[in-house]
C-alpha positions in Angstrom: -101.3 -19.6 116.9 -97.9 -20.0 118.4 -96.6 -16.4 118.7 -98.5 -15.1 121.8 -97.0 -11.8 122.9 -94.1 -9.5 122.1 -92.8 -6.2 123.5 -90.1 -3.7 122.9 -91.1 -1.2 125.7 -90.8 1.6 123.0 -94.4 2.9 122.9 -95.3 3.5 126.5 -94.0 4.8 129.8 -93.6 3.4 133.3 -97.1 4.6 134.3 -98.6 2.5 131.4 -96.9 -0.8 132.2 -100.0 -2.4 133.8 -102.0 -1.4 130.8 -100.0 -4.0 128.9 -98.6 -6.4 131.6 -100.7 -8.3 134.1 -98.9 -6.8 137.1 -95.8 -4.8 137.9 -94.3 -4.2 141.3 -91.5 -1.8 140.6 -90.1 -2.2 137.1 -89.6 1.0 135.2 -89.1 2.0 131.5 -86.0 3.9 130.7 -85.6 5.8 127.4 -82.7 5.2 125.1 -81.2 2.5 127.3 -82.4 -0.5 125.2 -80.0 -2.5 123.1 -81.1 -0.6 119.9 -80.9 2.8 121.6 -84.6 2.7 122.2 -86.5 1.9 125.4 -85.9 -1.0 127.8 -87.5 -2.0 131.1 -85.3 -2.3 134.1 -85.3 -3.5 137.7 -82.9 -3.0 140.7 -84.7 -4.9 143.5 -86.9 -7.9 144.2 -89.8 -6.7 142.0 -91.9 -8.9 139.6 -93.1 -8.2 136.1 -95.9 -10.6 135.1 -97.8 -11.4 131.9 -100.7 -13.9 131.8 -101.7 -15.2 128.5 -105.1 -16.3 127.1 -104.0 -19.9 126.5 -105.1 -23.3 127.8 -103.7 -26.8 127.5 -100.2 -25.8 126.3 -97.3 -27.8 127.8 -94.4 -26.1 125.9 -93.2 -22.5 126.7 -90.8 -20.7 124.4 -89.6 -17.4 125.8 -87.0 -15.0 124.4 -85.6 -11.8 125.8 -82.6 -9.5 125.6 -80.9 -8.8 128.9 -78.1 -6.5 130.2 -76.8 -6.8 133.7 -75.1 -3.5 134.7 -74.0 -4.5 138.2 -72.6 -7.6 139.9 -74.5 -10.8 139.3 -76.6 -12.1 142.2 -77.8 -15.7 142.4 -81.6 -15.4 142.0 -84.5 -16.3 139.8 -84.7 -14.2 136.6 -87.6 -15.7 134.8 -90.2 -18.5 135.4 -93.3 -19.9 133.7 -96.4 -20.5 135.8 -99.6 -22.5 135.7 -101.7 -19.5 136.8 -100.3 -18.8 140.3 -98.1 -21.9 140.7 -94.5 -21.8 139.5 -93.6 -24.6 137.1 -90.0 -24.1 136.2 -87.5 -21.3 135.5 -84.1 -19.8 134.9 -81.8 -18.1 137.3 -78.5 -16.3 137.2 -75.6 -17.4 139.4 -73.3 -14.8 141.0 -70.4 -15.8 138.6 -72.6 -15.1 135.6 -73.6 -18.7 134.8 -77.2 -19.7 134.1 -79.1 -22.4 135.9 -82.5 -24.0 135.2 -84.7 -26.0 137.5 -87.9 -26.2 139.5 -89.2 -25.1 142.9 -88.1 -22.2 145.1 -89.8 -18.9 144.2 -89.4 -15.6 142.6 -87.4 -13.3 144.8 -85.3 -16.2 145.9 -83.6 -19.1 144.2 -84.3 -22.4 142.5 -85.4 -25.2 144.8 -83.9 -27.9 142.6 -81.2 -27.2 139.9 -81.4 -29.5 136.9 -78.5 -28.0 134.9 -75.9 -25.2 135.0 -74.3 -23.7 132.0 -70.5 -24.0 131.5 -70.3 -20.5 129.9 -70.9 -17.3 131.9 -72.5 -14.0 131.0 -70.5 -10.8 131.4 -71.5 -7.7 133.1 -72.6 -4.7 131.0 -73.1 -6.8 127.8 -76.3 -7.3 126.0 -77.3 -11.0 125.5 -80.3 -12.6 123.9 -81.6 -15.5 126.0 -84.1 -18.1 124.8 -85.8 -20.5 127.2 -87.8 -23.5 126.1 -89.5 -25.8 128.6 -91.7 -28.8 128.1 -93.8 -29.2 131.3 -94.0 -32.7 132.7 -93.4 -34.2 136.1 -90.9 -36.8 134.9 -90.1 -36.5 131.2 -89.9 -32.7 131.1 -87.1 -30.8 129.4 -85.5 -27.4 129.4 -83.2 -25.9 126.7 -81.5 -22.5 126.9 -79.9 -20.7 124.1 -77.8 -17.5 124.4 -77.2 -15.5 121.2 -78.4 -18.5 119.2 -76.0 -20.9 120.8 -77.1 -23.8 123.1 -75.9 -23.4 126.7 -78.2 -25.8 128.4 -80.2 -28.9 127.2 -81.6 -31.2 129.9 -84.3 -33.8 129.5 -86.3 -36.4 131.5 -86.6 -34.1 134.4 -89.4 -32.8 136.6 -90.5 -29.4 135.2 -94.1 -29.5 136.7 -94.8 -27.7 140.0 -98.6 -27.7 139.8 -101.1 -30.4 139.3 -101.3 -29.5 135.6 -98.6 -30.1 132.9 -99.4 -26.7 131.3 -98.5 -23.1 131.6 -100.2 -19.7 130.9 -98.1 -17.0 132.7 -94.6 -15.7 132.5 -92.8 -13.6 135.2 -89.5 -11.9 135.5 -88.0 -10.8 138.8 -85.1 -8.6 140.0 -82.8 -9.0 143.0 -81.5 -6.7 145.6 -78.0 -5.6 144.7 -78.4 -6.4 141.0 -79.6 -4.0 138.3 -80.6 -5.4 134.9 -82.5 -4.3 131.8 -84.7 -6.3 129.5 -85.7 -5.7 125.9 -87.2 -7.4 122.8 -89.4 -10.0 124.5 -91.4 -12.7 122.8 -93.5 -15.6 124.1 -94.6 -18.6 122.1 -96.1 -22.1 122.5 -95.6 -25.1 120.2 -99.0 -25.1 118.6 -99.6 -24.3 114.9 -97.2 -24.4 112.0 -95.5 -21.0 112.6 -93.3 -19.7 115.4 -93.6 -22.9 117.3 -89.9 -23.2 118.2 -87.0 -20.9 119.0 -87.3 -17.6 117.0 -83.7 -16.7 117.4 -82.4 -13.2 118.3 -85.3 -11.0 117.3 -85.9 -7.3 117.4 -89.4 -6.1 118.3 -90.1 -2.8 116.4 -92.8 -0.3 117.0 -94.5 1.4 114.1 -96.7 4.5 114.8 -99.3 6.0 112.4 -97.8 8.5 110.0 -100.7 9.2 107.6 -104.3 8.8 106.8 -105.5 5.5 105.6 -108.3 4.5 103.2 -111.0 5.2 105.7 -111.3 8.2 108.1 -114.6 8.1 110.0 -113.8 8.8 113.6 -113.7 12.4 114.9 -110.3 13.9 115.8 -110.0 16.0 118.9 -108.0 18.5 116.7 -106.2 18.3 113.4 -105.8 15.0 111.5 -107.0 11.7 112.8 -103.6 9.9 112.5 -101.9 12.8 114.3 -104.1 12.2 117.3 -102.9 8.6 117.7 -99.2 8.8 116.8 -97.7 9.2 120.2 -94.9 6.9 121.3 -96.5 6.9 124.8 -100.2 7.4 125.1 -101.2 10.9 126.1 -104.8 9.9 126.9 -107.1 12.8 126.4 -104.5 15.3 125.2 -105.5 14.3 121.7 -107.5 11.4 120.5 -110.2 10.2 118.0 -113.7 9.2 119.1 -117.0 8.1 117.7 -120.6 7.3 118.7 -121.4 5.9 115.3 -121.7 2.1 115.0 -119.4 0.6 112.4 -117.4 3.8 112.0 -113.8 3.0 111.0 -110.4 4.6 111.0 -107.4 3.1 109.3 -103.9 4.6 109.2 -100.7 4.4 107.1 -97.5 3.4 108.8 -93.8 3.7 108.1 -91.9 1.0 106.4 -90.3 -1.8 108.4 -86.5 -2.2 108.3 -85.2 -3.3 104.9 -84.7 -7.0 104.8 -86.8 -7.7 107.9 -88.0 -11.3 108.4 -91.4 -10.7 110.0 -92.6 -13.2 112.6 -95.9 -11.5 113.2 -97.8 -8.2 113.6 -99.2 -7.2 116.9 -101.8 -4.5 117.0 -102.3 -2.3 120.0 -104.8 0.4 120.6 -105.2 2.4 123.8 -109.0 2.9 124.3 -111.6 3.8 126.8 -115.4 4.3 126.9 -116.7 7.8 127.1 -119.3 6.7 129.7 -120.2 3.5 131.5 -122.2 1.1 129.4 -121.6 -1.0 126.3 -118.4 -0.5 124.3 -116.9 -2.8 121.7 -114.3 -2.4 119.0 -112.5 -4.5 116.4 -109.0 -4.0 115.1 -108.9 -3.7 111.3 -106.2 -4.8 108.9 -106.4 -3.4 105.3 -104.3 -5.6 103.0 -104.5 -6.1 99.3 -107.2 -3.5 99.0 -109.6 -5.3 101.4 -110.5 -4.5 105.0 -110.3 -7.5 107.4 -112.1 -7.0 110.7 -110.5 -8.9 113.6 -112.0 -10.4 116.7 -114.4 -8.2 118.6 -113.0 -6.8 121.9 -115.0 -5.4 124.8 -113.8 -2.2 126.3 -113.5 -2.5 130.1 -114.2 0.9 131.4 -113.7 4.7 131.2 -110.0 4.7 131.9 -107.5 3.9 129.1 -106.2 0.4 128.6 -104.6 -1.5 125.8 -106.5 -3.8 123.4 -104.2 -6.3 121.6 -104.4 -8.8 118.8 -101.7 -10.9 117.3 -101.4 -11.7 113.5 -98.9 -14.2 112.3 -100.2 -14.2 108.7 -101.3 -11.6 106.2 -105.1 -12.0 105.9 -104.9 -11.2 102.2 -102.6 -14.1 101.5 -103.1 -16.5 104.3 -99.3 -17.0 104.7 -96.5 -15.2 106.7 -96.2 -11.5 106.4 -93.6 -10.2 104.0 -91.8 -6.9 104.1 -93.7 -5.5 101.2 -97.0 -6.8 102.6 -96.6 -5.0 105.9 -95.4 -1.8 104.2 -98.5 -1.7 102.0 -100.9 -2.6 104.8 -103.0 -0.2 106.9 -104.1 -0.9 110.5 -106.9 0.7 112.5 -110.0 0.4 114.6 -113.8 0.0 114.1 -116.6 0.6 116.6 -118.8 -2.4 116.7 -120.9 -1.9 119.9 
C-alpha cells in the first residue's frame, strides 16, 4: 500500500483532533474556511500537528497539502518528516513567500541546513497545493517540491537523514508566531506498491456520511434509524449511536454519490467507537461491493471513550483494481462486531 492517510477536516471538530492525529498542541478546525468552503485546520502560533503512521522500512515520503497564509510570511518550518522522534528533513516558508527545503533545525524554528530555495514565491491569502517528496539518505537523498502541479524545487545527492535510519514514519506541521495559515486536503504516501506511489497531484479529500440503510441492519439504534444515528459531520458521542453485544452483528450503510467525474485514489473508512465497559472489544470495517460483504482487518477498541478506527482501501475488493466512480457509488460501508 502506498496511500497511507488523508484528511479534509470536514467530519470532526477541534475537540476531536487527537482522535485522528497523534498529537495536537493548538491547531483548531474552522468551519467553512477551507478551500472548498468546507472545513480546514488552522494555526497562528508555534504549535505542532503530528501524525504517526504504521509503516516500517520506508525511505520515500510523499506528502500533499493545501495551504493558505492569511498574514505576513515568517521564516519557519512548515512541515517535516520524522523517524519516530528524530527529524529527517523538511520544508519551510521564507518571509518573502519563497519555499526552502533542507535538514536539521527543529519545528518551531528554522532549517539547520538549506539545500535549495525556490525562485517563485507564494502570495498571501491565496490557496496553493504543495507536494513534498523526499528520499531519505545521508548522502544521496533527494527532495522535490511541486506547487499546483508545477516543479518549484528539485535537489538530489544531498543529506536528508537526521537519524541513524534512512526511513520515516511520522509527519508534523508547525505554525509560527506572527503567521496565520490554514491547511486542507492532506494526503500521505510512500513509494511501495503499484498505486499512489508518486505525486498524486492537486487532490480533494471528500467526506461521505451515511444517508440510508444498507443491506444489513443488525446493530441497535439509540433511537430511530441506524444510519441516522451515525450520520453526523462531527461525532456527537452518546447523543445518538448504534450498539451491539452480539458477536458478528453487522451494520452497513448507503452513502451519497461522489462528485461526477471523480478519479478516486482510495477510500478511507473511519468509525468513532468505544467499548461499553472495560474488557474485550473488537470490530472489523465492512465493505459491501458487487453484492458481497468483505470484512477488513480486525481492530481492537482501546477503551470506553470514543476514538477513531481507520482503514485505507486503494482498490475495490470486488474487482481487485482501483475504485471507479460507479463502484464507490454502488458500495456500502459499515462495521461488524468480532470480539
